[in-house]
C-alpha positions in Angstrom: 21.4 -29.0 11.4 20.5 -30.4 14.8 17.7 -29.2 17.1 19.9 -27.2 19.4 21.3 -25.2 16.5 17.8 -24.7 15.1 16.4 -23.4 18.4 19.5 -21.2 19.1 19.4 -19.6 15.6 15.6 -19.2 16.0 16.1 -17.2 19.2 18.8 -15.2 17.6 16.6 -14.4 14.6 13.6 -13.4 16.8 15.7 -11.0 18.9 18.1 -9.5 16.3 15.5 -9.0 13.6 13.9 -6.3 15.8 16.8 -5.1 17.9 18.8 -2.8 15.6 21.8 -5.2 15.4 21.2 -7.2 12.2 19.7 -10.7 12.3 21.4 -11.8 9.1 24.8 -10.6 10.4 24.4 -12.5 13.7 23.2 -15.7 11.8 26.4 -15.5 9.8 28.9 -14.5 12.6 27.7 -16.7 15.5 27.9 -20.1 13.7 31.4 -19.3 12.6 32.4 -18.4 16.1 30.8 -21.6 17.5 32.5 -23.8 14.9 29.2 -24.8 13.2 30.8 -25.3 9.8 27.8 -27.1 8.4 25.7 -24.0 8.9 28.4 -21.6 7.7 28.7 -23.5 4.4 25.0 -23.7 3.9 24.4 -20.0 4.4 26.3 -19.0 1.3 25.4 -22.0 -0.8 23.1 -21.5 -3.8 20.8 -24.3 -2.6 20.8 -25.7 0.9 18.7 -26.6 3.9 19.4 -23.2 5.3 17.1 -21.6 2.7 14.2 -23.8 4.0 15.1 -22.9 7.6 15.1 -19.1 6.8 11.6 -19.4 5.3 10.2 -20.7 8.6 12.1 -18.1 10.7 10.8 -15.2 8.5 7.2 -16.4 8.6 7.3 -16.9 12.3 8.8 -13.5 13.0 6.2 -11.8 10.8 3.4 -13.6 12.5 4.7 -12.4 15.9 4.7 -8.8 14.7 1.2 -9.2 13.3 0.0 -10.6 16.6 1.5 -7.7 18.5 0.1 -5.0 16.2 -3.1 -6.8 15.2 -5.4 -4.0 16.3 -3.3 -1.5 14.4 -3.4 -3.6 11.3 -7.2 -4.1 11.5 -7.7 -0.3 11.5 -5.1 0.3 8.9 -6.4 -2.3 6.4 -10.0 -1.1 7.0 -9.2 2.6 6.4 -7.0 1.8 3.3 -9.9 -0.1 1.8 -12.2 2.8 2.5 -9.8 5.1 0.6 -10.2 2.9 -2.5 -13.8 3.8 -2.7 -13.7 7.5 -1.4 -10.5 8.3 -3.3 -9.5 10.4 -0.2 -7.1 9.8 2.7 -9.1 11.1 5.7 -7.6 9.3 8.7 -4.2 8.9 10.3 -4.5 5.1 9.9 -5.3 5.3 6.2 -2.3 7.6 5.7 0.0 5.3 7.7 -1.2 2.3 5.6 -0.4 4.1 2.3 3.0 5.2 3.7 3.8 1.5 4.5 2.7 0.4 1.0 4.8 3.1 -0.6 7.9 2.4 1.5 7.6 -1.3 1.0 7.9 -1.1 -2.8 11.7 -0.4 -3.1 12.8 -3.1 -0.6 10.3 -5.6 -2.1 11.6 -5.2 -5.6 15.2 -5.3 -4.6 14.6 -8.3 -2.4 12.9 -10.3 -5.2 15.7 -9.4 -7.7 18.8 -9.5 -5.6 18.2 -11.2 -2.2 19.6 -14.5 -3.4 22.7 -12.9 -5.0 23.4 -10.7 -2.0 23.1 -13.7 0.4 25.5 -15.9 -1.5 28.1 -13.1 -2.1 28.0 -11.2 1.2 27.0 -13.9 3.8 30.6 -14.4 4.8 31.7 -14.0 8.4 34.5 -11.4 7.9 32.3 -9.3 5.6 29.4 -9.6 8.1 31.6 -8.4 10.9 32.7 -5.4 8.9 29.1 -4.5 8.0 28.1 -4.9 11.7 30.7 -2.4 12.6 29.4 -0.1 9.9 25.9 -0.6 11.3 27.1 0.8 14.6 28.4 3.9 12.8 25.0 4.3 11.0 23.2 4.2 14.4 25.5 6.8 15.9 25.1 9.0 12.8 21.3 8.8 13.2 21.5 10.0 16.7 23.8 12.9 15.7 21.6 13.9 12.8 18.5 13.8 15.0 20.0 16.7 17.0 21.1 18.8 14.0 19.5 22.0 12.9 18.1 20.4 9.7 15.9 18.0 11.7 14.8 20.8 14.0 13.9 22.9 10.9 11.7 20.0 9.7 9.8 20.1 13.0 9.3 23.9 12.8 8.1 23.6 9.2 5.3 21.3 10.5 4.2 23.8 13.2 6.2 22.3 16.1 8.7 23.6 18.5 12.3 23.0 17.6 12.7 20.3 20.2 9.5 18.5 19.4 9.1 15.5 17.1 6.8 15.1 14.1 3.8 12.7 14.3 4.2 9.6 12.2 1.2 10.5 10.0 2.8 13.7 8.9 5.5 11.9 6.9 5.3 12.7 3.2 5.2 9.9 0.7 8.6 10.8 -0.7 10.0 10.6 2.8 8.4 7.2 3.3 10.1 6.2 0.0 13.5 7.2 1.4 12.8 5.0 4.5 11.9 2.2 2.2 15.0 2.6 0.1 17.0 2.5 3.3 15.7 -1.1 3.9 17.5 -2.2 0.8 20.8 -2.0 2.6 19.6 -4.7 5.1 20.3 -7.2 2.3 23.9 -6.9 3.4 24.6 -9.2 6.3 25.5 -7.0 9.3 23.2 -4.0 8.4 20.1 -4.0 10.5 16.7 -3.5 8.8 15.1 -2.0 11.9 18.2 0.1 12.7 18.6 1.7 9.3 14.9 2.4 8.9 14.8 3.9 12.4 17.7 6.2 11.5 15.9 7.3 8.3 12.9 8.1 10.4 14.9 10.0 13.0 16.6 12.1 10.3 13.1 13.1 9.1 12.2 14.4 12.5 10.3 11.5 14.1 11.0 10.6 17.8 12.4 7.2 18.7 9.0 5.8 19.6 7.4 6.6 16.3 10.5 5.7 14.3 10.6 2.3 16.0 6.8 1.7 15.4 7.1 2.6 11.7 10.2 0.4 11.4 8.5 -2.6 13.0 5.2 -2.2 11.0 7.1 -1.7 7.8 9.1 -4.8 8.4 6.0 -7.0 8.8 4.9 -7.2 5.1 8.5 -7.4 3.9 9.4 -10.3 6.2 6.1 -12.1 5.6 6.4 -11.6 1.8 10.0 -12.9 1.9 8.8 -16.0 3.7 5.8 -16.7 1.4 7.9 -16.0 -1.7 10.4 -18.6 -0.6 7.9 -21.3 0.4 9.0 -23.5 -2.5 12.4 -23.8 -0.8 10.7 -25.1 2.4 8.3 -27.4 0.6 10.9 -28.6 -2.0 14.1 -30.7 -1.8 15.8 -28.1 0.5 13.3 -28.8 3.2 13.8 -32.6 3.2 15.0 -33.9 6.5 14.9 -30.5 8.4 11.1 -30.0 8.8 11.3 -30.7 12.5 14.2 -28.3 13.0 12.4 -25.7 11.0 9.4 -26.0 13.2 11.5 -25.8 16.4 13.5 -22.8 15.2 10.3 -21.0 14.0 8.6 -21.4 17.4 11.7 -20.1 19.1 11.8 -17.2 16.7 8.2 -16.3 17.1 8.4 -16.2 20.9 11.6 -14.2 20.9 10.3 -11.7 18.3 7.1 -11.1 20.3 9.0 -10.5 23.5 11.5 -8.3 21.7 8.9 -6.0 20.1 7.1 -5.7 23.4 10.3 -4.7 25.1 11.5 -2.3 22.4 8.2 -0.4 22.1 8.6 0.5 25.7 12.3 1.1 25.6 12.2 3.6 22.8 9.6 5.8 24.6 12.5 7.3 26.6 15.8 5.9 25.2 18.0 6.0 22.1 20.0 3.8 19.7 23.3 4.6 21.3 23.7 1.4 23.4 23.0 -0.7 20.3 25.5 1.3 18.3 28.2 0.7 20.9 27.4 -3.0 20.9 27.7 -3.2 17.1 31.0 -1.4 17.1 32.6 -3.6 19.7 31.1 -6.9 18.5 31.9 -6.1 14.8 35.5 -5.1 15.6 36.2 -8.1 17.8 34.6 -10.5 15.3 36.5 -9.0 12.4 39.8 -9.3 14.2 39.1 -12.9 15.1 38.2 -13.9 11.5 41.1 -11.9 10.1 43.5 -13.9 12.3 41.9 -17.2 11.3 42.2 -16.2 7.7 
């Protein structure tokens, strides 16, 4: 992997990890389209320099999210620690903290058990293109369900008008668990972690702004834990000869992730997932057609 490839893929990771268009899907599809056969082969190999590279990108992306939300995390961690002594959840931040913990468990367990298997089996360009197209359908379905009577009924049940959205801290723990389970599907290259968790939040009556905030904050411990868990890949033989490229790609990923979350938190105050759904449908279909022709 040369430095241009490392910086390019770092920028792609930083943007697509937060935009609901699948970072893993793009990291599989784009190298194939660009003819970077060395990267394509490394992505689905059981052991390769790409494993070390991913560690740096994950840690950099998580640090960018922590930097953006650091005030929120300070309050959340403080209030969660208080609940350990009082045995009561008395603040919105404490509840949000426990919701994040509860929702993190399913994806964390599945990631530890099956991430390597899913990556080696499904990190293929044609499959990633198909899953990217499916991701577009999921985003459209989320917007459709958001307007359905069931979602309006959830709002009414929480004392809101039918057109109003629930507050994030009104989510029940079983609902947070559903959002956490949805993250598991992001192990498939082409399915967006942020996209599918946002859809799960929308279906439970959140507005786009709160669904995005919960998605980004929920992603932070998962991405950071994935990076820390895989540190042996970076510090071991897989990292030999690519430390400079890992550093360059990680810096690019951190900058891109910070700018992306800053943009998206403003974007989702008034707008929807529909443009991203259209992009995934078009990009997935075109890429699938191209790879199918190539064989």
